[in-house]
C-alpha positions, 0 to 999 in steps of 0.5 A, spaced: 407 594 579 408 596 573 406 594 567 413 594 563 416 590 569 410 585 569 411 583 562 419 583 564 418 577 570 412 574 565 418 573 560 423 571 564 417 566 567 417 564 560 423 563 558 425 558 565 420 553 563 422 554 557 430 552 558 426 547 563 422 543 557 428 542 553 433 541 557 429 535 561 429 531 554 436 533 553 438 531 559 434 524 558 438 523 552 444 523 554 441 518 560 439 514 555 445 515 551 451 513 557 446 507 560 447 503 552 454 505 551 456 501 558 452 496 556 455 496 549 462 497 551 462 494 558 461 487 556 467 488 550 471 489 555 470 484 559 471 479 553 479 482 553 479 482 560 480 477 564 479 477 572 485 474 577 479 467 578 478 467 570 486 467 570 486 462 574 481 458 571 485 459 565 491 456 567 487 450 570 485 449 562 492 451 560 494 444 565 489 440 562 490 441 556 497 439 557 496 433 559 493 432 552 498 434 548 503 430 552 499 423 550 499 425 543 505 427 542 504 428 533 510 431 530 507 433 522 511 433 516 509 439 514 507 446 517 499 447 518 495 453 522 494 451 529 488 456 531 489 458 539 486 462 544 491 465 550 491 469 556 497 473 559 498 474 565 494 481 566 488 477 564 488 479 556 485 474 551 488 473 545 485 469 539 489 468 533 492 463 528 500 459 529 504 456 523 508 449 525 508 442 525 508 440 533 501 442 537 507 439 543 512 445 541 508 450 540 504 450 546 511 449 550 513 456 547 506 459 548 506 457 555 515 460 557 512 466 554 508 467 559 502 465 557 496 461 559 494 456 553 486 455 553 485 451 547 490 449 541 487 445 536 487 444 528 483 441 523 482 440 516 477 445 516 481 450 520 487 448 515 481 450 509 480 456 512 488 458 514 491 454 509 496 455 504 492 461 500 496 466 499 490 472 499 492 470 507 498 472 507 500 480 507 507 483 505 509 488 510 509 496 507 515 500 508 513 503 513 512 496 517 519 495 515 522 501 517 518 500 523 521 493 525 528 494 523 529 501 526 526 498 533 529 491 532 536 495 531 535 500 538 534 495 542 540 490 540 544 496 541 542 496 548 544 490 549 538 486 548 538 479 547 534 478 539 529 473 542 528 478 548 527 483 543 521 480 538 518 478 545 518 486 545 515 487 539 510 481 540 507 484 546 507 492 543 503 489 537 497 486 541 491 490 537 495 488 529 493 480 530 497 479 523 503 483 526 503 479 533 502 473 529 508 475 525 512 476 531 510 471 534 512 465 528 519 469 529 520 468 536 518 461 536 522 459 530 529 463 535 527 458 540 527 452 536 534 454 534 533 457 527 537 463 524 534 469 524 533 469 516 531 462 516 526 465 521 524 471 517 524 466 511 518 461 514 513 468 514 511 467 508 511 474 504 511 478 510 518 479 509 522 480 501 527 477 499 532 483 500 530 484 507 531 476 508 538 475 504 541 481 506 539 479 514 543 473 512 548 476 510 549 480 516 549 474 520 555 471 516 559 477 518 557 478 524 554 486 524 547 486 525 546 493 527 549 496 520 545 492 516 539 493 521 540 501 519 542 500 512 535 497 511 532 503 514 534 507 511 533 503 504 526 502 506 526 509 508 529 512 500 524 507 497 518 510 502 519 517 499 521 514 491 513 511 492 509 517 495 513 521 489 511 517 484 504 517 487 504 524 487 505 524 481 501 519 478 494 521 481 494 529 480 494 527 473 489 522 473 484 527 478 485 532 473 483 528 467 477 523 470 475 531 472 476 533 464 472 527 462 467 528 466 466 535 464 466 533 457 460 528 457 456 533 461 457 539 457 456 534 451 450 529 455 446 535 457 448 542 455 447 541 448 441 537 448 438 543 451 440 548 445 439 543 440 431 543 442 431 550 441 435 551 434 430 545 432 424 549 434 427 556 431 428 552 425 436 556 424 441 553 420 447 549 423 454 549 421 457 542 419 462 542 426 455 544 430 452 539 426 458 533 429 457 536 436 450 535 436 450 528 432 456 527 437 451 529 443 445 524 440 449 518 440 453 520 447 445 521 450 442 515 446 448 509 448 450 512 455 449 506 457 452 502 452 459 507 453 459 506 460 458 499 460 463 498 453 469 503 457 469 498 464 470 492 459 476 495 456 478 497 462 478 490 465 479 487 458 487 492 458 488 491 466 487 483 465 492 484 458 497 487 463 497 483 468 497 476 464 500 478 457 508 479 457 508 482 451 501 486 452 505 489 458 513 491 455 509 494 449 505 499 453 511 500 458 516 501 452 510 506 449 511 509 457 518 510 456 517 514 450 513 519 452 516 526 454 517 527 461 513 522 464 517 516 461 523 520 465 520 519 471 517 512 469 526 510 467 529 515 473 523 511 478 526 504 475 533 506 476 533 508 483 530 502 485 535 498 481 542 503 484 539 504 491 538 496 492 544 493 488 548 498 492 545 495 499 545 488 497 553 489 494 555 493 501 552 488 505 557 482 502 550 478 498 552 474 492 552 479 486 548 473 482 543 472 488 543 481 488 541 480 481 535 475 482 532 479 487 533 485 483 530 482 478 524 480 481 523 487 485 520 491 479 514 489 475 518 492 468 519 488 462 524 492 459 529 492 466 528 485 468 531 483 460 537 488 463 537 484 469 537 477 466 542 480 461 547 482 466 546 474 469 547 472 462 553 477 462 556 475 469 555 467 468 561 469 462 565 473 465 564 479 462 562 486 465 556 488 468 556 495 464 555 492 458 548 491 460 546 497 459 551 500 454 546 503 448 540 502 452 535 507 450 531 504 458 538 507 461 541 514 461 548 514 458 552 517 465 549 511 468 552 507 464 559 511 464 558 511 472 557 503 472 562 502 468 567 507 472 565 502 478 567 496 475 574 499 473 576 501 480 573 495 484 568 499 488 562 497 485 558 498 492 560 505 493 558 507 486 552 505 485 549 509 491 552 515 487 548 512 482 542 512 486 543 519 489 543 522 482 538 519 479 534 520 485 535 527 484 533 527 476 527 523 479 525 528 483 526 534 478 522 530 473 517 529 478 516 537 479 516 538 472 510 533 471 506 537 476 508 543 473 506 542 466 500 538 468 495 543 469 497 548 464 496 543 459 490 540 462 487 547 463 489 548 455 485 541 453 479 542 458 479 550 454 480 547 446 475 542 447 469 545 452 471 551 449 470 548 442 463 544 444 461 551 446 462 555 440 459 550 436 453 551 440 453 559 441 454 560 434 448 559 431 445 563 436 448 569 433 446 567 426 439 566 429 440 572 432 442 575 425 436 573 422 431 576 427 434 582 425 433 582 419 
């Protein structure tokens, strides 16, 4: 056999052995991985799924619980949280909280909805943990409200009753415990004979007053589908406005933070290295360089103190902004006077105000109720004052437009459009037009901010960082000239 062929055979044998050596641990590791994965997943899947025999056991427990509840028949004076564990016909297990005044009513509601109730109880401890704390109640986001209004509207249009629609929505939210709790609670109050708006109002902070009042007005007029369509459109617009504001604020904030980090790095790390060279060489420093060197020494020596003070000032400013009305109003007034940024804030507030006012007026919500909702809609004290002045004007029989006259926080064109709406007697339609106008202006100014912020920040960085670098580089040229001389 030639030597080359023998070498090739030996090489192939060696490679085959090497592959088997590598494959064996690989297959072992994969086998162990799948066994561990099965051992972890299987028990958890068993927790949320019961067999037919186990479901029968749950039904037996439910019947025993029924006998126990029938004996007590207690009705409480206020709503308290009940902890429950239920099983549906498919064997899916749900554990959650239900708020109510009667254990019997809740049990009957759950069993009538097709669940086997394994336990349903309340106690001082359960009430303490799940009671009236506001932190346990989450406000539905704009996306949640859009989904809720859209789905409910489509079900009702299809001829499905309101209670059946809510039951479908509750079953859809099998993975989200909070939404499922809210939807089941709405269904419970509907079965108790309460109106839809009343059932929504029981859900603590989940639904905003605007949503509830528009549903209440729709119940009075008998046009629920129109109200749900208007709500879907309204919250879609609010979601777009919110995203535009986040986009307008987040980009400058990121650039600003990056700029501060760059400045600290240059002053804290780069400048001291040049200072060491100049001290060793005995170079003569200019006044500007001495100032930068002194600032660098101060930052390097007191870096931790500066960070602590900055954090404390930020916390204090945040606390004052949240708790102190005068401080908050002053900050908001200054923000409104900033070129371009002030316009973004102004048209954002006016778009939310006019769009909300139009939605309320078009759905026959009383104007006094509308103004109260609008006042609570904004956190801007300047626009809250406008709302309060509007309420006073309505009470005195004056025109709403007078609240906007000669006010720096309201463009003149908006005042004239509101005035024209009052004179024509069609305020709702005019508010729709105003909201479209302010929405366009808001989008224009957001794009302007995004366009301007980059060159402004680049110039800012160039001046600050460039000035610092020149202060430490110029003595190097002086030192070089002195050596040449």
